[in-house]
N, C-alpha and C positions, 0 to 999 in steps of 0.2 A: 196860069197858080194853080185851076181845080184840079188840072188832071197830075200836079206836081203833089198834090194835097194824098190823090188816092191812089198815088204810089207808094208813098210814105203810109196809109196808111195798110193798103197792107202788108206790105213786112212789119209793120212789127207786129200788127193782129192783134194789137191789145184793145183798149178798151179806145170809147171816140177819146175820153179826155185827155187822157194822158197822150195822142197826139195830135189833138189839137195843141200842144202847149209844146210835141214838139215844132209844130209844122212850124211852130209862132218861130224856134229858136231857127229853122232853116232856114224861112225868107228873112227874120232877122242878117243872117249870115249875106244870103244871096246879096240882098238891097246894101251890104253891110262894103260888098265886093264891087256894086256897083259906082 
């Protein structure tokens, strides 16, 4: 999941706080589909 987080952070290019929030949303959706 660290790799996924790096990709999201790079694509967003925003501050780390926003990237972390967005990453949490992404992971929640991924775990929901599983």
